[in-house]
TIBA-107437 format. One record per residue (C-alpha): residue number from 1; residue in one letter; y negated, z, x negated. Coordinates in steps of 0.2 Angstrom, whole numbers. Last residue first. Layout:
   k r    c2    c3    c1
 NUM A     Y     Z     X
...
This chain:
   k r    c2    c3    c1
 756 P  -372   199  -166
 755 K  -366   191  -149
 754 L  -362   173  -151
 753 Y  -343   176  -150
 752 L  -345   187  -135
 751 S  -356   174  -127
 750 F  -342   160  -130
 749 V  -329   171  -122
 748 F  -340   174  -106
 747 I  -345   156  -105
 746 F  -327   150  -106
 745 N  -321   163   -93
 744 F  -334   158   -81
 743 N  -330   140   -83
 742 F  -311   143   -80
 741 F  -315   153   -64
 740 S  -328   141   -59
 739 Y  -317   126   -60
 738 I  -303   134   -51
 737 L  -314   140   -37
 736 L  -323   123   -36
 735 F  -306   114   -35
 734 I  -300   125   -21
 733 L  -316   122   -12
 732 L  -315   104   -14
 731 F  -297   104    -8
 730 V  -302   114     8
 729 L  -317   103    11
 728 Y  -307    87    10
 727 L  -293    94    21
 726 L  -307    98    34
 725 L  -315    81    32
 724 Y  -298    72    35
 723 S  -295    83    50
 722 S  -312    79    57
 721 I  -309    60    54
 720 R  -293    60    65
 719 G  -280    47    60
 718 V  -265    59    59
 717 G  -262    57    40
 716 V  -257    74    36
 715 Y  -240    74    45
 714 K  -235    58    36
 713 I  -241    65    20
 712 G  -228    79    21
 711 E  -214    68    25
 710 G  -218    57    11
 709 L  -218    71    -1
 708 F  -201    77     6
 707 F  -194    60     3
 706 S  -201    58   -14
 705 A  -194    74   -19
 704 L  -177    69   -11
 703 G  -177    54   -21
 702 F  -182    62   -37
 701 G  -168    75   -34
 700 N  -155    61   -31
 699 T  -159    53   -48
 698 I  -158    70   -56
 697 G  -142    75   -47
 696 D  -134    58   -50
 695 I  -135    61   -69
 694 V  -132    80   -67
 693 R  -120    83   -52
 692 R  -111    67   -50
 691 D  -110    61   -68
 690 F  -107    79   -75
 689 F   -93    82   -62
 688 H   -85    65   -67
 687 S   -86    69   -85
 686 L   -78    86   -82
 685 E   -65    77   -71
 684 A   -61    65   -85
 683 L   -60    79   -98
 682 G   -48    88   -87
 681 R   -38    72   -85
 680 I   -38    69  -104
 679 G   -32    87  -106
 678 E   -19    85   -93
 677 T   -12    70  -102
 676 L   -14    76  -119
 675 Y   -11    95  -119
 674 K     1    97  -105
 673 T     9    80  -104
 672 Y    10    78  -123
 671 L    17    96  -124
 670 A    30    92  -111
 669 D    35    76  -119
 668 I    37    85  -136
 667 Y    48    99  -128
 666 G    62    94  -140
 665 R    68    81  -128
 664 N    71    94  -114
 663 H    90    92  -114
 662 S    90    92  -133
 661 W    80   108  -136
 660 D    88   116  -121
 659 Y   105   113  -127
 658 I   102   119  -145
 657 V    93   135  -138
 656 N   107   139  -126
 655 I   120   137  -140
 654 I   109   148  -152
 653 K   107   161  -138
 652 D   125   162  -134
 651 W   130   165  -152
 650 L   116   178  -154
 649 L   123   188  -139
 648 R   141   186  -146
 647 N   135   193  -163
 646 P   144   210  -162
 645 T   161   201  -166
 644 R   176   201  -155
 643 K   168   190  -142
 642 V   166   176  -156
 641 I   185   175  -157
 640 S   187   175  -138
 639 N   173   162  -137
 638 L   182   151  -149
 637 L   198   153  -139
 636 N   189   149  -123
 635 L   182   134  -132
 634 N   199   128  -136
 633 Q   204   130  -118
 632 L   188   122  -112
 631 S   193   108  -124
 630 S   209   105  -116
 629 Y   200   103   -99
 628 L   187    92  -106
 627 P   199    80  -116
 626 K   195    78  -129
 625 Y   177    85  -129
 624 L   175   101  -140
 623 F   188    98  -153
 622 T   185    80  -154
 621 A   167    82  -156
 620 L   170    95  -170
 619 F   182    83  -179
 618 I   171    68  -178
 617 G   157    78  -186
 616 L   168    84  -199
 615 F   175    67  -202
 614 A   157    60  -204
 613 I   153    73  -218
 612 S   170    70  -227
 611 F   166    51  -226
 610 S   150    54  -235
 609 F   157    64  -249
 608 S   173    53  -251
 607 A   162    38  -251
 606 S   151    44  -266
 605 T   166    49  -276
 604 V   176    33  -272
 603 F   161    22  -276
 602 E   157    31  -293
 601 Q   175    28  -298
 600 W   176    10  -292
 599 D   161     5  -302
 598 M   143     3  -296
 597 S   131   -12  -294
 596 N   113   -10  -289
 595 N   105   -22  -302
 594 S    89   -28  -294
 593 N    78   -16  -304
 592 Q    61   -15  -296
 591 H    44   -23  -300
 590 L    40   -24  -281
 589 L    38   -43  -283
 588 N    54   -44  -293
 587 I    63   -35  -278
 586 S    55   -48  -266
 585 P    61   -63  -277
 584 N    79   -55  -279
 583 L    81   -51  -260
 582 L    94   -66  -258
 581 K   103   -62  -274
 580 S   104   -44  -270
 579 L   110   -47  -252
 578 I   124   -58  -259
 577 D   131   -45  -271
 576 I   143   -55  -282
 575 D   135   -49  -299
 574 S   145   -56  -313
 573 G   153   -45  -326
 572 D   171   -49  -322
 571 Q   168   -42  -304
 570 N   153   -31  -301
 569 F   152   -21  -285
 568 P   137   -18  -274
 567 I   144   -22  -256
 566 G   129   -30  -248
 565 V   135   -46  -240
 564 V   152   -37  -236
 563 G   144   -26  -224
 562 V   144   -40  -211
 561 F   163   -39  -210
 560 L   168   -27  -196
 559 T   152   -25  -187
 558 F   150   -44  -187
 557 L   167   -46  -180
 556 V   164   -33  -167
 555 L   148   -42  -162
 554 L   158   -58  -159
 553 F   170   -48  -147
 552 I   155   -41  -138
 551 P   148   -59  -136
 550 F   165   -64  -129
 549 I   167   -50  -117
 548 M   152   -54  -106
 547 T   156   -72  -103
 546 N   174   -66  -101
 545 D   171   -56   -86
 544 S   170   -37   -87
 543 E   185   -26   -86
 542 H   187   -16   -70
 541 P   183     2   -64
 540 Y   194     6   -49
 539 S   193     3   -30
 538 F   185   -14   -32
 537 T   177   -26   -20
 536 N   173   -44   -25
 535 K   159   -55   -18
 534 T   160   -73   -23
 533 R   149   -87   -29
 532 Y   135   -80   -41
 531 N   143   -63   -41
 530 I   139   -48   -30
 529 T   149   -32   -34
 528 T   153   -24   -18
 527 L   159    -6   -18
 526 F   142     2   -14
 525 P   141    -3     4
 524 S   159     2     7
 523 I   156    20     1
 522 I   156    28    18
 521 N   169    17    26
 520 K   181    19    11
 519 V   178    38    12
 518 N   184    38    30
 517 G   199    27    27
 516 D   206    36    12
 515 I   204    31    -6
 514 Q   221    33   -15
 513 Y   223    49   -25
 512 T   222    55   -43
 511 K   231    70   -51
 510 N   227    75   -69
 509 W   210    82   -65
 508 F   194    81   -76
 507 F   180    93   -73
 506 S   162    91   -69
 505 A   148   104   -69
 504 R   133   105   -58
 503 K   116   112   -64
 502 N   106   100   -54
 501 N   100    91   -70
 500 D   118    87   -75
 499 M   130    99   -83
 498 A   142    93   -97
 497 L   133   102  -111
 496 L   134   118  -101
 495 T   152   115   -97
 494 L   156   113  -115
 493 L   146   129  -121
 492 H   153   141  -108
 491 I   147   144   -90
 490 K   156   159   -83
 489 K   168   154   -70
 488 K   169   155   -52
 487 S   184   145   -46
 486 T   186   126   -45
 485 K   194   119   -30
 484 P   208   107   -31
 483 I   206    89   -26
 482 G   217    86   -11
 481 K   208    73    -1
 480 G   203    55    -6
 479 W   200    47   -23
 478 L   181    44   -20
 477 S   179    62   -18
 476 I   165    67    -6
 475 S   153    79   -15
 474 Y   147    64   -24
 473 F   136    58   -10
 472 S   126    74   -11
 471 S   128    89     1
 470 S   137   100   -13
 469 K   154   106   -11
 468 Q   155   125   -11
 467 G   166   132   -25
 466 S   153   143   -30
 465 Y   152   134   -47
 464 N   146   119   -38
 463 Q   156   103   -36
 462 F   154    86   -43
 461 Q   165    71   -41
 460 V   168    54   -49
 459 N   179    59   -64
 458 L   191    46   -72
 457 H   203    55   -82
 456 G   202    61  -100
 455 E   195    49  -114
 454 F   184    34  -112
 453 T   166    40  -108
 452 L   165    58  -113
 451 L   175    54  -128
 450 Y   165    40  -134
 449 V   148    48  -131
 448 R   154    64  -140
 447 F   160    53  -154
 446 M   142    47  -156
 445 Y   135    64  -154
 444 F   146    71  -168
 443 A   146    57  -180
 442 T   127    56  -179
 441 L   127    75  -182
 440 G   137    73  -198
 439 A   125    60  -204
 438 T   111    71  -199
 437 S   117    84  -212
 436 C   117    71  -225
 435 A    99    66  -222
 434 I    94    84  -221
 433 I   102    88  -238
 432 A    95    72  -246
 431 F    78    76  -240
 430 I    79    93  -248
 429 P    87    86  -264
 428 S    72    74  -266
 427 Y    72    56  -273
 426 L    88    55  -283
 425 W    98    63  -269
 424 S    90    51  -256
 423 D    96    36  -266
 422 N   114    41  -263
 421 L   111    44  -245
 420 I   103    27  -243
 419 E   117    19  -251
 418 D   130    28  -240
 417 K   120    22  -225
 416 S   121     4  -230
 415 W   139     4  -234
 414 F   145    14  -220
 413 C   135     5  -207
 412 A   146   -11  -208
 411 L   164    -4  -207
 410 P   175    -1  -222
 409 P   173    14  -221
 408 I   168    27  -208
 407 G   149    29  -207
 406 C   147    37  -189
 405 L   138    21  -184
 404 S   153    10  -189
 403 L   165    22  -180
 402 T   155    21  -164
 401 G   154     2  -165
 400 V   173     0  -168
 399 L   176    13  -154
 398 F   164     3  -142
 397 A   174   -13  -146
 396 T   191    -4  -142
 395 K   184     3  -126
 394 T   177   -13  -120
 393 I   194   -21  -122
 392 P   203    -7  -114
 391 V   192    -7   -98
 390 H   203     2   -85
 389 K   214    13   -95
 388 K   201    17  -108
 387 L   189    22   -93
 386 G   197    40   -92
 385 G   180    48   -92
 384 M   164    44   -83
 383 L   154    54   -71
 382 V   148    65   -85
 381 M   143    50   -94
 380 N   129    46   -82
 379 Q   125    28   -83
 378 S   132    24   -66
 377 K   124    39   -59
 376 D   106    40   -64
 375 P   107    21   -65
 374 S   111    19   -46
 373 Y   119     3   -41
 372 G   135     8   -32
 371 V   147    21   -36
 370 I   163    11   -38
 369 S   158    -6   -44
 368 E   143     1   -53
 367 M   155    10   -65
 366 S   162    -7   -71
 365 H   144   -14   -74
 364 I   139     2   -83
 363 I   154     1   -94
 362 S   150   -17   -98
 361 G   132   -13  -102
 360 S   138     2  -113
 359 G   148   -11  -123
 358 L   132   -22  -124
 357 F   123    -7  -130
 356 L   136    -2  -143
 355 L   138   -20  -150
 354 A   119   -21  -151
 353 K   120    -5  -161
 352 S   133   -11  -173
 351 Y   124   -28  -176
 350 A   107   -21  -179
 349 H   113    -6  -189
 348 T   121   -17  -202
 347 I   106   -28  -204
 346 L    93   -14  -204
 345 H   104    -4  -216
 344 F   104   -18  -229
 343 L    85   -20  -226
 342 A    82    -1  -230
 341 A    95    -1  -245
 340 R    86   -16  -253
 339 Y    69    -9  -252
 338 S    74     8  -259
 337 G    56    13  -263
 336 M    58    31  -256
 335 G    47    28  -242
 334 L    56    12  -238
 333 A    73    22  -238
 332 L    65    35  -226
 331 M    59    21  -215
 330 M    77    14  -214
 329 Y    84    31  -211
 328 G    71    34  -197
 327 L    77    18  -189
 326 Q    94    26  -188
 325 S    87    41  -179
 324 M    77    31  -166
 323 T    92    20  -163
 322 S   103    36  -160
 321 Y    90    42  -148
 320 A    91    26  -139
 319 L   110    27  -139
 318 S   110    44  -131
 317 R    97    37  -118
 316 K   109    22  -114
 315 I   124    34  -111
 314 D   114    46  -100
 313 K   121    63  -102
 312 Q   110    68  -117
 311 A   116    85  -125
 310 L   116    80  -144
 309 A   105    65  -144
 308 L    89    75  -146
 307 T    96    83  -162
 306 A   100    66  -170
 305 G    83    59  -165
 304 L    74    74  -173
 303 L    83    74  -189
 302 V    81    55  -193
 301 T    63    56  -186
 300 I    58    70  -198
 299 I    66    61  -213
 298 G    56    45  -209
 297 I    40    53  -206
 296 L    42    62  -223
 295 S    47    46  -232
 294 I    32    37  -225
 293 F    20    51  -230
 292 N    27    51  -248
 291 M    24    32  -249
 290 I     7    34  -242
 289 Y     2    48  -255
 288 P     9    37  -269
 287 I    -3    23  -266
 286 T     2     7  -276
 285 I    19     7  -267
 284 F    10     4  -250
 283 L     3   -13  -255
 282 P    19   -20  -262
 281 L    27   -12  -247
 280 L    17   -22  -234
 279 R    31   -33  -229
 278 A    43   -19  -229
 277 V    32    -8  -218
 276 L    29   -23  -206
 275 F    48   -27  -205
 274 I    52    -8  -202
 273 G    39    -9  -188
 272 A    46   -25  -181
 271 A    64   -17  -181
 270 V    60    -9  -164
 269 M    57   -27  -158
 268 T    73   -34  -165
 267 A    90   -25  -165
 266 A    91    -9  -155
 265 H    76    -9  -142
 264 I    73   -27  -140
 263 L    90   -35  -140
 262 A   103   -22  -135
 261 S    90   -13  -123
 260 I    85   -29  -116
 259 P   104   -33  -112
 258 T   105   -16  -103
 257 P    91   -21   -90
 256 G    75   -10   -92
 255 E    75     8   -88
 254 M    81    11  -106
 253 A    62    11  -111
 252 D    62    29  -106
 251 P    71    33  -121
 250 L    59    23  -132
 249 W    43    29  -126
 248 V    43    46  -134
 247 H    44    40  -152
 246 L    25    41  -156
 245 P    27    57  -166
 244 F    39    53  -174
 243 Q    45    36  -176
 242 A    48    24  -162
 241 S    48     8  -172
 240 K    33     0  -163
 239 A    23    16  -163
 238 V    26    21  -181
 237 A    24     3  -187
 236 G     6     3  -180
 235 A     2    20  -188
 234 F     7    12  -205
 233 L    -8     1  -204
 232 L   -19    16  -200
 231 F   -12    25  -215
 230 C   -15    10  -226
 229 C   -33    10  -221
 228 L   -35    28  -224
 227 T   -28    26  -241
 226 L   -40    12  -245
 225 F   -54    24  -239
 224 L   -49    38  -250
 223 F   -47    26  -265
 222 N   -64    19  -264
 221 V   -62     3  -274
 220 E   -68    -3  -291
 219 N   -57     8  -302
 218 N   -52    -8  -312
 217 Y   -34    -5  -310
 216 I   -36    -1  -291
 215 L   -47   -16  -288
 214 N   -35   -27  -297
 213 N   -20   -20  -287
 212 V   -30   -22  -271
 211 I   -34   -40  -275
 210 E   -16   -45  -280
 209 F    -8   -37  -264
 208 L   -21   -45  -252
 207 D   -21   -63  -260
 206 R    -3   -68  -256
 205 F    -3   -57  -240
 204 E   -17   -67  -233
 203 F   -30   -57  -223
 202 S   -44   -58  -236
 201 G   -61   -51  -240
 200 T   -53   -37  -250
 199 I   -61   -21  -245
 198 W   -68   -26  -228
 197 Y   -52   -36  -225
 196 L   -42   -20  -228
 195 G   -53   -10  -216
 194 L   -51   -24  -202
 193 I   -32   -24  -204
 192 G   -32    -4  -204
 191 L   -43    -4  -188
 190 L   -31   -16  -179
 189 L   -15    -6  -184
 188 G   -23    10  -178
 187 F   -27     2  -161
 186 D    -9    -4  -161
 185 G    -2    13  -164
 184 V   -11    21  -150
 183 R    -8     5  -139
 182 N    11     8  -142
 181 T    10    24  -133
 180 V     0    17  -118
 179 F    12     2  -116
 178 A    28    12  -118
 177 K    22    24  -105
 176 Q    17    10   -93
 175 C    34     2   -95
 174 A    43    19   -91
 173 T    32    22   -76
 172 A    36     6   -68
 171 A    54     9   -72
 170 I    54    26   -64
 169 P    45    19   -48
 168 R    58     6   -45
 167 T    50    -9   -38
 166 F    46   -14   -56
 165 W    64   -19   -60
 164 F    58   -29   -75
 163 G    47   -14   -81
 162 I    55   -13   -98
 161 L    55   -32   -98
 160 L    37   -34   -94
 159 Y    31   -21  -106
 158 S    43   -27  -120
 157 C    36   -45  -117
 156 M    18   -38  -119
 155 G    23   -28  -135
 154 V    30   -44  -143
 153 L    14   -53  -138
 152 E     4   -39  -146
 151 W    13   -41  -163
 150 F    12   -60  -161
 149 I    -7   -59  -162
 148 Y    -7   -44  -175
 147 I     5   -54  -187
 146 Q    -7   -69  -186
 145 I   -22   -57  -191
 144 L   -11   -49  -205
 143 N    -7   -65  -214
 142 S     8   -77  -217
 141 S    17   -75  -201
 140 T    35   -80  -201
 139 V    42   -63  -194
 138 L    29   -62  -180
 137 G    31   -80  -174
 136 L    50   -77  -173
 135 M    47   -62  -162
 134 S    34   -70  -151
 133 T    46   -85  -148
 132 N    61   -74  -145
 131 F    50   -64  -132
 130 F    45   -80  -123
 129 S    64   -84  -122
 128 L    67   -67  -115
 127 Y    53   -67  -102
 126 A    58   -84   -95
 125 F    76   -78   -95
 124 F    72   -63   -85
 123 R    60   -72   -73
 122 L    74   -85   -69
 121 Y    87   -71   -65
 120 G    74   -60   -55
 119 Q    85   -61   -39
 118 D    99   -52   -49
 117 H   117   -57   -46
 116 S   118   -67   -61
 115 M   110   -54   -72
 114 Y   126   -48   -82
 113 N   134   -65   -81
 112 D   120   -75   -90
 111 S   115   -60   -99
 110 Y   129   -60  -111
 109 F   126   -78  -117
 108 L   107   -73  -119
 107 V   112   -57  -128
 106 L   124   -67  -140
 105 I   110   -80  -143
 104 G    97   -66  -147
 103 V   109   -56  -158
 102 T   111   -72  -169
 101 T    93   -78  -168
 100 I    84   -62  -171
  99 L    95   -56  -185
  98 I    95   -73  -194
  97 L    76   -74  -193
  96 M    74   -56  -199
  95 I    85   -59  -214
  94 S    76   -76  -218
  93 T    59   -68  -216
  92 L    63   -54  -228
  91 P    70   -67  -241
  90 D    54   -78  -241
  89 I    47   -91  -229
  88 L    29   -88  -225
  87 Y    20   -97  -211
  86 G     2  -102  -209
  85 F   -15   -99  -201
  84 E   -31   -97  -210
  83 L   -48   -89  -205
  82 S   -62   -92  -217
  81 F   -78   -82  -218
  80 D   -90   -86  -232
  79 N  -101   -98  -222
  78 N   -90  -101  -206
  77 I   -73  -109  -207
  76 T   -60  -109  -193
  75 W   -42  -113  -193
  74 S   -39  -117  -211
  73 W   -21  -121  -216
  72 V    -7  -111  -224
  71 Y    10  -115  -232
  70 Q    21  -102  -240
  69 Y    37  -104  -249
  68 I    46   -90  -259
  67 S    59   -94  -271
  66 S    76   -88  -277
  65 R    83  -105  -277
  64 N   102  -103  -272
  63 I   100   -88  -261
  62 E    84   -94  -253
  61 Q    92  -111  -250
  60 I   106  -102  -241
  59 S    93   -92  -231
  58 L    84  -108  -226
  57 Y   100  -116  -220
  56 V   105  -100  -210
  55 S    88  -100  -202
  54 L    89  -118  -197
  53 I   105  -116  -189
  52 M    99  -100  -180
  51 V    83  -110  -174
  50 I    95  -123  -167
  49 S   105  -110  -158
  48 L    89  -103  -150
  47 L    86  -120  -142
  46 L   104  -121  -136
  45 I   105  -103  -129
  44 S    89  -106  -119
  43 P    94  -123  -114
  42 F   110  -117  -107
  41 A   104  -102   -98
  40 W    92  -113   -87
  39 V   107  -121   -78
  38 R   110  -104   -69
  37 R    94  -106   -59
  36 L    98  -122   -51
  35 N    95  -116   -33
  34 K    80  -107   -39
  33 T    72  -122   -48
  32 A    76  -133   -33
  31 T    67  -121   -21
  30 P    52  -118   -32
  29 F    48  -136   -36
  28 L    30  -137   -42
  27 I    26  -118   -46
  26 L    44  -112   -50
  25 G    47  -128   -60
  24 V    31  -126   -70
  23 G    35  -108   -74
  22 I    53  -112   -79
  21 L    47  -127   -89
  20 M    35  -116   -99
  19 P    48  -101  -101
  18 V    61  -114  -108
  17 P    49  -125  -118
  16 L    45  -110  -130
  15 P    62  -108  -138
  14 I    57  -121  -152
  13 F    40  -114  -155
  12 P    44  -100  -168
  11 I    53  -113  -179
  10 I    40  -127  -179
   9 W    31  -120  -194
   8 S    47  -124  -204
   7 Y    42  -142  -206
   6 Q    37  -141  -224
   5 Y    52  -130  -228
   4 T    64  -143  -222
   3 Y    55  -157  -231
   2 E    56  -147  -247
   1 M    75  -146  -245
């Protein structure tokens, strides 16, 4: 076993040969490499599977031995400065290794079919394998400098994958936004690392925590400066994990391929910020102000992410805001000191959200076969509905992931979220009320996503409220003629939430029609799904291939059963909580109690409360969204009830405020654009004006003065002695007059002074 630990340093580098060989192949043998492009999926999956086997073995050893293994070697030594590189195998590393490898393998397997038609297939797998290498290096790092190196590599891979389809301006803008936003947090992280080195003289975690504790105990450190350094370290985690106020990049990151959203922006990269805070928690826990600030940022992100997801129409953006909210739960738990609950939710959420993202990818894949590739349409939930008849496997899997995220027992996220909610009541009743309310909002918007996507009838047309068909492509029904016209109606709550950016609403119809010849000719370029060998044409949404369904099925199993590892029950007085056994060394390092067991009566009471909140959110979503035309009747009933009260105007204002807040992303992006982007642009223009008019003006002024002086001298120097003598006499006369004037004044003043 010691032999396995000794050579664990190779773990991050096992997936590295794939991007290297792809790059060499594209340079030396481009034609052969491109022709055999599907072959590269096999070594990518194989090498990451080897890492997964090693990770599982190391985790088993951690459970059995409850030990921490670290090995370092000196990289450079100069006088008193020594920079060491190494690797650290502890419970936190084991958990992250298993998450990265298991989700990564499933995403690679899924991507082989999902990206098979794309010209950038090889580039995609090269980026993905290099990302896996960077992420594995990040979680096994033993010091802050090493973490920062892999931290930047992970950010670079994220930039490349978000902008994978860089020919689309919106994707290019999204990757730039992610890059710039993360630079803010990464700069703070770098300053925090340098500040801590100035205080402690070490980058190593094993020395860092001990030195800081001794300095604080002996009152030998500037506490304000130490707090500032910890705050800067936390800024890096805020940006990477999309916490308020550096969360604005995550929804736009959905412009990358859907498998990237599942791996990077749901399970691994965004978890890097949570990992960093968990790794540095022995340092943060010594500074109460930092812990309070972490919990405050967490609870703000929890509520903000949930409210921004309420009226989103893009299925991936809805899941992105959900990810942001759930990461806020983890950050809240870490700020409260609930180390175990945070990592437990990190595990359960990773598998549940990966399932939802891969399920959404299957949905988008099926919609693209009808409306052609256009993410603003194929990802728009308003265009969906009734998909349960066409994609039943995806529908079932998506429902399992939705129920898990809603907190329905006995699915995975129920156990972890319930633990965080219980701990929040002990920490702060205000935070607990917000966290519980957000749990209800989570159930509402997640079931809204499910109902808009799968329930009702397939909806692929838009019409204006005036009854006039719009001139866009979707004004022609894909199901032929005979679709009833809508009458002018007042916009109510549900139609408002279902409207797209152009203020057009959609309705479900009972009757469908076959595609007629004219429409078929118009949409024929969009009905072709390009596979590796064949081209298929579909008139209806269809279930994805088995290579895409298989990873979804495995994630369903994870979502169903992964919560078992952290169920805190005692049986015959013996602790059977696997997660607590694994985390025991880290929990002891934090000087916390590892006994999180509860009896059945306590569990039933806690579960009943959290289940009631989730059920209320699901009920409201079902009341409003299943199906749309029935819900409009329910809404009319609700509106008629409100109409009898004098507060109808207030009701409409509240609904409009909620919709506008969610649809406009809480106005945060607009504020950043107005006061940061435009402010920086204005400052740049002012600097440009100062440089041109002042700095260059002074230089140009001396140049012009020299020019005019030279011009004047040119006319004086005519080569005639008489002219020179005349000029000499003139200047001499002027000099004598000035001299006489000052000399006369001097004699006059001096005589007055000497006069008795």
